[in-house]
BAMARLUM-78793 format. One record per residue (C-alpha): x negated, y negated, z; residue number from 1. Coordinates in nm, 2 decimals. Example, Ala and Ser with C-alpha at 12.3 -4.5 7.8 and 13.67 -1.06 7.14 Angstrom:
<nodes>
<c1->-1.23&c2->0.45&c3->0.78&k->1>
<c1->-1.37&c2->0.11&c3->0.71&k->2>
</nodes>
This chain:
<nodes>
<c1->-9.97&c2->0.11&c3->-3.93&k->1>
<c1->-9.65&c2->0.01&c3->-3.76&k->2>
<c1->-9.85&c2->-0.10&c3->-3.45&k->3>
<c1->-10.01&c2->-0.37&c3->-3.66&k->4>
<c1->-9.67&c2->-0.52&c3->-3.72&k->5>
<c1->-9.60&c2->-0.52&c3->-3.35&k->6>
<c1->-9.94&c2->-0.67&c3->-3.27&k->7>
<c1->-9.87&c2->-0.96&c3->-3.50&k->8>
<c1->-9.54&c2->-1.04&c3->-3.33&k->9>
<c1->-9.70&c2->-1.04&c3->-2.99&k->10>
<c1->-10.00&c2->-1.25&c3->-3.10&k->11>
<c1->-9.80&c2->-1.51&c3->-3.31&k->12>
<c1->-9.49&c2->-1.54&c3->-3.08&k->13>
<c1->-9.26&c2->-1.63&c3->-3.37&k->14>
<c1->-8.98&c2->-1.88&c3->-3.29&k->15>
<c1->-8.65&c2->-1.75&c3->-3.42&k->16>
<c1->-8.34&c2->-1.95&c3->-3.48&k->17>
<c1->-8.03&c2->-1.74&c3->-3.42&k->18>
<c1->-7.68&c2->-1.81&c3->-3.54&k->19>
<c1->-7.53&c2->-1.50&c3->-3.38&k->20>
<c1->-7.21&c2->-1.39&c3->-3.20&k->21>
<c1->-7.12&c2->-1.48&c3->-2.85&k->22>
<c1->-7.07&c2->-1.11&c3->-2.75&k->23>
<c1->-7.44&c2->-1.04&c3->-2.76&k->24>
<c1->-7.61&c2->-1.37&c3->-2.77&k->25>
<c1->-7.78&c2->-1.32&c3->-2.43&k->26>
<c1->-7.90&c2->-0.97&c3->-2.53&k->27>
<c1->-8.05&c2->-1.11&c3->-2.86&k->28>
<c1->-8.24&c2->-1.38&c3->-2.67&k->29>
<c1->-8.38&c2->-1.13&c3->-2.43&k->30>
<c1->-8.48&c2->-0.87&c3->-2.69&k->31>
<c1->-8.67&c2->-1.15&c3->-2.87&k->32>
<c1->-8.86&c2->-1.23&c3->-2.55&k->33>
<c1->-8.92&c2->-0.86&c3->-2.48&k->34>
<c1->-9.07&c2->-0.79&c3->-2.82&k->35>
<c1->-9.30&c2->-1.10&c3->-2.81&k->36>
<c1->-9.09&c2->-1.35&c3->-3.00&k->37>
<c1->-8.91&c2->-1.66&c3->-2.88&k->38>
<c1->-8.54&c2->-1.75&c3->-2.93&k->39>
<c1->-8.34&c2->-2.06&c3->-3.01&k->40>
<c1->-7.96&c2->-2.02&c3->-3.02&k->41>
<c1->-7.79&c2->-2.30&c3->-3.22&k->42>
<c1->-7.48&c2->-2.28&c3->-3.44&k->43>
<c1->-7.35&c2->-2.64&c3->-3.47&k->44>
<c1->-7.37&c2->-2.77&c3->-3.83&k->45>
<c1->-7.49&c2->-3.11&c3->-3.70&k->46>
<c1->-7.82&c2->-2.97&c3->-3.58&k->47>
<c1->-7.89&c2->-2.63&c3->-3.75&k->48>
<c1->-8.10&c2->-2.77&c3->-4.03&k->49>
<c1->-8.32&c2->-2.96&c3->-3.78&k->50>
<c1->-8.35&c2->-2.66&c3->-3.55&k->51>
<c1->-8.44&c2->-2.41&c3->-3.83&k->52>
<c1->-8.71&c2->-2.65&c3->-3.95&k->53>
<c1->-8.90&c2->-2.61&c3->-3.62&k->54>
<c1->-8.86&c2->-2.23&c3->-3.62&k->55>
<c1->-9.04&c2->-1.97&c3->-3.82&k->56>
<c1->-8.74&c2->-1.75&c3->-3.91&k->57>
<c1->-8.37&c2->-1.73&c3->-3.90&k->58>
<c1->-8.12&c2->-1.46&c3->-3.79&k->59>
<c1->-7.76&c2->-1.49&c3->-3.92&k->60>
<c1->-7.50&c2->-1.26&c3->-3.76&k->61>
<c1->-7.14&c2->-1.29&c3->-3.85&k->62>
<c1->-7.00&c2->-1.10&c3->-3.56&k->63>
<c1->-6.77&c2->-1.38&c3->-3.42&k->64>
<c1->-6.70&c2->-1.60&c3->-3.72&k->65>
<c1->-6.51&c2->-1.93&c3->-3.70&k->66>
<c1->-6.45&c2->-2.22&c3->-3.92&k->67>
<c1->-6.73&c2->-2.42&c3->-3.76&k->68>
<c1->-7.01&c2->-2.17&c3->-3.77&k->69>
<c1->-6.96&c2->-2.06&c3->-4.13&k->70>
<c1->-7.08&c2->-2.39&c3->-4.27&k->71>
<c1->-7.36&c2->-2.39&c3->-4.02&k->72>
<c1->-7.48&c2->-2.05&c3->-4.15&k->73>
<c1->-7.50&c2->-2.18&c3->-4.51&k->74>
<c1->-7.68&c2->-2.50&c3->-4.41&k->75>
<c1->-7.93&c2->-2.32&c3->-4.20&k->76>
<c1->-7.99&c2->-2.05&c3->-4.45&k->77>
<c1->-8.05&c2->-2.29&c3->-4.74&k->78>
<c1->-8.28&c2->-2.50&c3->-4.53&k->79>
<c1->-8.48&c2->-2.19&c3->-4.43&k->80>
<c1->-8.50&c2->-2.09&c3->-4.79&k->81>
<c1->-8.63&c2->-2.43&c3->-4.89&k->82>
<c1->-8.90&c2->-2.41&c3->-4.62&k->83>
<c1->-9.00&c2->-2.06&c3->-4.71&k->84>
<c1->-8.89&c2->-1.91&c3->-4.38&k->85>
<c1->-8.76&c2->-1.55&c3->-4.38&k->86>
<c1->-8.39&c2->-1.50&c3->-4.32&k->87>
<c1->-8.21&c2->-1.19&c3->-4.18&k->88>
<c1->-7.84&c2->-1.12&c3->-4.24&k->89>
<c1->-7.64&c2->-0.90&c3->-4.01&k->90>
<c1->-7.30&c2->-0.86&c3->-4.18&k->91>
<c1->-7.11&c2->-0.74&c3->-3.87&k->92>
<c1->-6.78&c2->-0.59&c3->-3.96&k->93>
<c1->-6.79&c2->-0.68&c3->-4.33&k->94>
<c1->-6.50&c2->-0.49&c3->-4.48&k->95>
<c1->-6.29&c2->-0.52&c3->-4.17&k->96>
<c1->-6.12&c2->-0.84&c3->-4.28&k->97>
<c1->-6.11&c2->-1.07&c3->-4.58&k->98>
<c1->-6.28&c2->-1.35&c3->-4.38&k->99>
<c1->-6.57&c2->-1.13&c3->-4.28&k->100>
<c1->-6.61&c2->-0.98&c3->-4.63&k->101>
<c1->-6.59&c2->-1.31&c3->-4.82&k->102>
<c1->-6.82&c2->-1.49&c3->-4.57&k->103>
<c1->-7.08&c2->-1.22&c3->-4.61&k->104>
<c1->-7.05&c2->-1.22&c3->-4.99&k->105>
<c1->-7.07&c2->-1.60&c3->-5.00&k->106>
<c1->-7.38&c2->-1.60&c3->-4.78&k->107>
<c1->-7.54&c2->-1.34&c3->-5.01&k->108>
<c1->-7.47&c2->-1.56&c3->-5.31&k->109>
<c1->-7.61&c2->-1.88&c3->-5.16&k->110>
<c1->-7.91&c2->-1.76&c3->-4.95&k->111>
<c1->-8.21&c2->-1.54&c3->-5.02&k->112>
<c1->-8.25&c2->-1.29&c3->-4.74&k->113>
<c1->-8.57&c2->-1.12&c3->-4.65&k->114>
<c1->-8.37&c2->-0.84&c3->-4.48&k->115>
<c1->-8.01&c2->-0.73&c3->-4.48&k->116>
<c1->-7.94&c2->-0.50&c3->-4.18&k->117>
<c1->-7.61&c2->-0.32&c3->-4.12&k->118>
<c1->-7.44&c2->0.01&c3->-4.10&k->119>
<c1->-7.37&c2->0.20&c3->-4.42&k->120>
<c1->-7.01&c2->0.07&c3->-4.45&k->121>
<c1->-7.12&c2->-0.29&c3->-4.41&k->122>
<c1->-7.40&c2->-0.26&c3->-4.66&k->123>
<c1->-7.16&c2->-0.08&c3->-4.91&k->124>
<c1->-6.91&c2->-0.36&c3->-4.87&k->125>
<c1->-7.18&c2->-0.62&c3->-4.97&k->126>
<c1->-7.29&c2->-0.40&c3->-5.26&k->127>
<c1->-6.94&c2->-0.32&c3->-5.39&k->128>
<c1->-6.75&c2->-0.64&c3->-5.29&k->129>
<c1->-6.50&c2->-0.46&c3->-5.07&k->130>
<c1->-6.51&c2->-0.19&c3->-4.81&k->131>
<c1->-6.33&c2->0.02&c3->-4.54&k->132>
<c1->-6.53&c2->-0.08&c3->-4.23&k->133>
<c1->-6.33&c2->-0.01&c3->-3.91&k->134>
<c1->-6.43&c2->-0.27&c3->-3.65&k->135>
<c1->-6.80&c2->-0.28&c3->-3.63&k->136>
<c1->-6.86&c2->0.09&c3->-3.67&k->137>
<c1->-6.93&c2->0.27&c3->-3.99&k->138>
<c1->-6.65&c2->0.45&c3->-4.16&k->139>
<c1->-6.67&c2->0.83&c3->-4.10&k->140>
<c1->-6.68&c2->0.90&c3->-4.47&k->141>
<c1->-6.98&c2->0.67&c3->-4.51&k->142>
<c1->-7.20&c2->0.84&c3->-4.24&k->143>
<c1->-7.56&c2->0.90&c3->-4.36&k->144>
<c1->-7.66&c2->1.27&c3->-4.30&k->145>
<c1->-7.94&c2->1.50&c3->-4.40&k->146>
<c1->-7.71&c2->1.63&c3->-4.68&k->147>
<c1->-7.65&c2->1.29&c3->-4.84&k->148>
<c1->-7.98&c2->1.12&c3->-4.74&k->149>
<c1->-8.13&c2->1.12&c3->-5.09&k->150>
<c1->-7.81&c2->0.96&c3->-5.23&k->151>
<c1->-7.81&c2->0.70&c3->-4.96&k->152>
<c1->-8.18&c2->0.62&c3->-5.02&k->153>
<c1->-8.11&c2->0.57&c3->-5.39&k->154>
<c1->-7.82&c2->0.34&c3->-5.31&k->155>
<c1->-8.03&c2->0.13&c3->-5.07&k->156>
<c1->-8.32&c2->0.10&c3->-5.32&k->157>
<c1->-8.07&c2->0.00&c3->-5.60&k->158>
<c1->-7.92&c2->-0.27&c3->-5.37&k->159>
<c1->-8.26&c2->-0.39&c3->-5.27&k->160>
<c1->-8.36&c2->-0.44&c3->-5.63&k->161>
<c1->-8.04&c2->-0.63&c3->-5.70&k->162>
<c1->-8.08&c2->-0.86&c3->-5.40&k->163>
<c1->-8.45&c2->-0.89&c3->-5.37&k->164>
<c1->-8.41&c2->-0.81&c3->-5.00&k->165>
<c1->-8.53&c2->-0.53&c3->-4.78&k->166>
<c1->-8.22&c2->-0.32&c3->-4.70&k->167>
<c1->-8.20&c2->-0.17&c3->-4.35&k->168>
<c1->-7.91&c2->0.08&c3->-4.32&k->169>
<c1->-7.89&c2->0.18&c3->-3.95&k->170>
<c1->-7.71&c2->0.47&c3->-3.80&k->171>
<c1->-7.79&c2->0.83&c3->-3.69&k->172>
<c1->-8.05&c2->0.82&c3->-3.96&k->173>
<c1->-8.19&c2->0.48&c3->-4.05&k->174>
<c1->-8.30&c2->0.38&c3->-4.40&k->175>
<c1->-8.53&c2->0.08&c3->-4.46&k->176>
<c1->-8.59&c2->0.03&c3->-4.83&k->177>
<c1->-8.71&c2->-0.21&c3->-5.09&k->178>
<c1->-8.67&c2->-0.14&c3->-5.46&k->179>
<c1->-8.95&c2->0.11&c3->-5.48&k->180>
<c1->-8.98&c2->0.30&c3->-5.15&k->181>
<c1->-8.79&c2->0.37&c3->-4.84&k->182>
<c1->-8.86&c2->0.47&c3->-4.48&k->183>
<c1->-8.62&c2->0.73&c3->-4.35&k->184>
<c1->-8.63&c2->0.69&c3->-3.97&k->185>
<c1->-8.51&c2->0.95&c3->-3.72&k->186>
<c1->-8.57&c2->0.78&c3->-3.39&k->187>
<c1->-8.28&c2->0.68&c3->-3.16&k->188>
<c1->-8.03&c2->0.83&c3->-2.92&k->189>
<c1->-7.65&c2->0.88&c3->-2.97&k->190>
<c1->-7.59&c2->0.69&c3->-2.65&k->191>
<c1->-7.71&c2->0.37&c3->-2.82&k->192>
<c1->-7.37&c2->0.36&c3->-3.00&k->193>
<c1->-7.19&c2->0.35&c3->-2.66&k->194>
<c1->-7.32&c2->0.00&c3->-2.56&k->195>
<c1->-7.25&c2->-0.32&c3->-2.73&k->196>
<c1->-7.52&c2->-0.51&c3->-2.90&k->197>
<c1->-7.80&c2->-0.27&c3->-3.01&k->198>
<c1->-7.75&c2->-0.36&c3->-3.37&k->199>
<c1->-7.74&c2->-0.73&c3->-3.30&k->200>
<c1->-8.05&c2->-0.70&c3->-3.09&k->201>
<c1->-8.22&c2->-0.51&c3->-3.37&k->202>
<c1->-8.14&c2->-0.78&c3->-3.63&k->203>
<c1->-8.29&c2->-1.05&c3->-3.40&k->204>
<c1->-8.60&c2->-0.84&c3->-3.35&k->205>
<c1->-8.62&c2->-0.77&c3->-3.72&k->206>
<c1->-8.63&c2->-1.15&c3->-3.78&k->207>
<c1->-8.93&c2->-1.18&c3->-3.54&k->208>
<c1->-9.11&c2->-0.89&c3->-3.71&k->209>
<c1->-9.07&c2->-1.02&c3->-4.07&k->210>
<c1->-9.16&c2->-1.37&c3->-3.96&k->211>
<c1->-9.48&c2->-1.25&c3->-3.80&k->212>
<c1->-9.56&c2->-1.03&c3->-4.10&k->213>
<c1->-9.45&c2->-1.24&c3->-4.40&k->214>
<c1->-9.65&c2->-1.04&c3->-4.66&k->215>
<c1->-9.51&c2->-0.70&c3->-4.54&k->216>
<c1->-9.13&c2->-0.73&c3->-4.51&k->217>
<c1->-9.07&c2->-0.36&c3->-4.57&k->218>
<c1->-9.32&c2->-0.24&c3->-4.32&k->219>
<c1->-9.22&c2->-0.51&c3->-4.07&k->220>
<c1->-8.85&c2->-0.42&c3->-4.09&k->221>
<c1->-8.93&c2->-0.05&c3->-4.06&k->222>
<c1->-9.15&c2->-0.11&c3->-3.75&k->223>
<c1->-8.86&c2->-0.31&c3->-3.58&k->224>
<c1->-8.62&c2->-0.02&c3->-3.65&k->225>
<c1->-8.86&c2->0.24&c3->-3.52&k->226>
<c1->-8.92&c2->0.02&c3->-3.20&k->227>
<c1->-8.55&c2->0.00&c3->-3.13&k->228>
<c1->-8.49&c2->0.37&c3->-3.19&k->229>
<c1->-8.79&c2->0.48&c3->-2.99&k->230>
<c1->-8.70&c2->0.25&c3->-2.70&k->231>
<c1->-8.35&c2->0.39&c3->-2.71&k->232>
<c1->-8.50&c2->0.73&c3->-2.65&k->233>
<c1->-8.73&c2->0.62&c3->-2.38&k->234>
<c1->-8.46&c2->0.42&c3->-2.20&k->235>
<c1->-8.23&c2->0.73&c3->-2.20&k->236>
<c1->-8.51&c2->0.94&c3->-2.05&k->237>
<c1->-8.54&c2->0.69&c3->-1.77&k->238>
<c1->-8.17&c2->0.71&c3->-1.66&k->239>
<c1->-8.07&c2->0.86&c3->-1.33&k->240>
<c1->-7.74&c2->1.03&c3->-1.23&k->241>
<c1->-7.57&c2->0.71&c3->-1.13&k->242>
<c1->-7.69&c2->0.49&c3->-1.42&k->243>
<c1->-7.44&c2->0.39&c3->-1.68&k->244>
<c1->-7.40&c2->0.16&c3->-1.98&k->245>
<c1->-7.52&c2->-0.15&c3->-1.80&k->246>
<c1->-7.84&c2->0.02&c3->-1.68&k->247>
<c1->-7.90&c2->0.17&c3->-2.02&k->248>
<c1->-7.88&c2->-0.17&c3->-2.19&k->249>
<c1->-8.13&c2->-0.31&c3->-1.95&k->250>
<c1->-8.36&c2->-0.01&c3->-1.98&k->251>
<c1->-8.37&c2->-0.06&c3->-2.36&k->252>
<c1->-8.49&c2->-0.42&c3->-2.32&k->253>
<c1->-8.74&c2->-0.30&c3->-2.06&k->254>
<c1->-8.87&c2->-0.04&c3->-2.30&k->255>
<c1->-8.92&c2->-0.29&c3->-2.58&k->256>
<c1->-9.11&c2->-0.51&c3->-2.34&k->257>
<c1->-9.35&c2->-0.24&c3->-2.23&k->258>
<c1->-9.39&c2->-0.04&c3->-2.54&k->259>
<c1->-9.75&c2->-0.02&c3->-2.66&k->260>
<c1->-9.88&c2->0.00&c3->-3.02&k->261>
<c1->-10.03&c2->0.34&c3->-2.95&k->262>
<c1->-9.69&c2->0.46&c3->-2.82&k->263>
<c1->-9.52&c2->0.33&c3->-3.13&k->264>
<c1->-9.75&c2->0.49&c3->-3.38&k->265>
<c1->-9.73&c2->0.82&c3->-3.19&k->266>
<c1->-9.35&c2->0.82&c3->-3.13&k->267>
<c1->-9.22&c2->0.68&c3->-3.46&k->268>
<c1->-9.04&c2->0.96&c3->-3.65&k->269>
<c1->-9.00&c2->0.88&c3->-4.02&k->270>
<c1->-9.08&c2->1.00&c3->-4.37&k->271>
<c1->-9.12&c2->0.81&c3->-4.70&k->272>
<c1->-8.90&c2->0.86&c3->-5.01&k->273>
</nodes>
């Protein structure tokens, strides 16, 4: 059950090394604490190998790239691979610029990722080597819907086989797939797209889940996606008339912190394909 994945995170308190973007770094640290993990934020090439050695997992997010952090990502990722630590890639905005696209592709060539999580445009960019991502939002033409869900699932499974990674495509409908099976997840609220950082937070939390459940990366990633979507729903239900984006962001973190395993198993909405 998904609650077993959550239980392991809270019992093991996995320490996660994050090389993430400065727009959402605080939110990522707080979501890790809320879900039961523990964060370290470090992106200097002179220390990332040492830092990742003492951690259980690594989260790489390319949201605010620069010439100093790119080498650090490669160093940390290779070190994590050598240690057998799971690594999560969040290719934020891949397809929006040559730098983002080529950085994501070079990371994919050099590092073995347990999970790759992004919107459909970002994932397609990695799979095809080019893309049409607009900013950090999925291109309208690439939106996953009920009508094209089977096609999107087949695409995710194919890319998972090619990379050996669990592929998590998140959006209005989420797909979490390995080469053989996929979770199609229907949790979440449209308002989650109106605040910055829910995807970045999810990638950080996914790193904690796969680190705490090393033998079940597919189920662990699916559990993290369900937790985030369900907590987005619960946070929205809590909002009052004068609450806005800032309150909603905080309510999501609160919901992750207080969610129980029973509530997760009852509230998760998904099917298998």
